[in-house]
C-alpha positions, 0 to 999 in steps of 0.5 A: 381384168377380173372383178373383185367382190368384198363382203362385210359383216352386218354390223360392219356394214351398218357401221360403214353406212352410218360413216357414209351418212355422216360424211355426206352431211359435213358442211364447209365449217365441218371440213376435216371431221370424220365423225359426229360428236361422241356418245358418252355415258356414266356406267357402274362396273359390276361387283366383279369389276371389269378385267384388264386387257389381255394382249389384244383382247379387251376385258369386258363386263355387263354394266349398269348405265346411270344418269344424274337426277336431282344431283344424284347418280341413279340407275337408269335400268339399262345395261350394256356390255362395256370393254376395257382396253386399259392394262389395269382392271376396273375396280368392283362397283367403280363408276366410269365414263364410257364412250360409244364407238361410232362404227361398231357401236360398242361401249368402251371405258375412257375414264375411271376414278383415280384413287 
């Protein structure tokens, strides 16, 4: 029988490695969990907003990450590419909640202010 070899991109290989590391640390009380807790953040869409998904291609934009300081949202000085998988665009300068994909490390909009 012939052997088969499979290749992964560096990013997917690193994601699989993190997944395997996380699964190795799952205890009895965590049975059934696949991933550790999600990383979430507050981001602000740029002045052009974030485009809606087109077919299977998410919209994306470089967004500033914000943190709460003395009761106010302040720019952390960190920017990230944020993907929008929703069928509606994100408004200009809107604050959104984003979550990081554990395997690939990308950031995705998971909530926008409903107005």
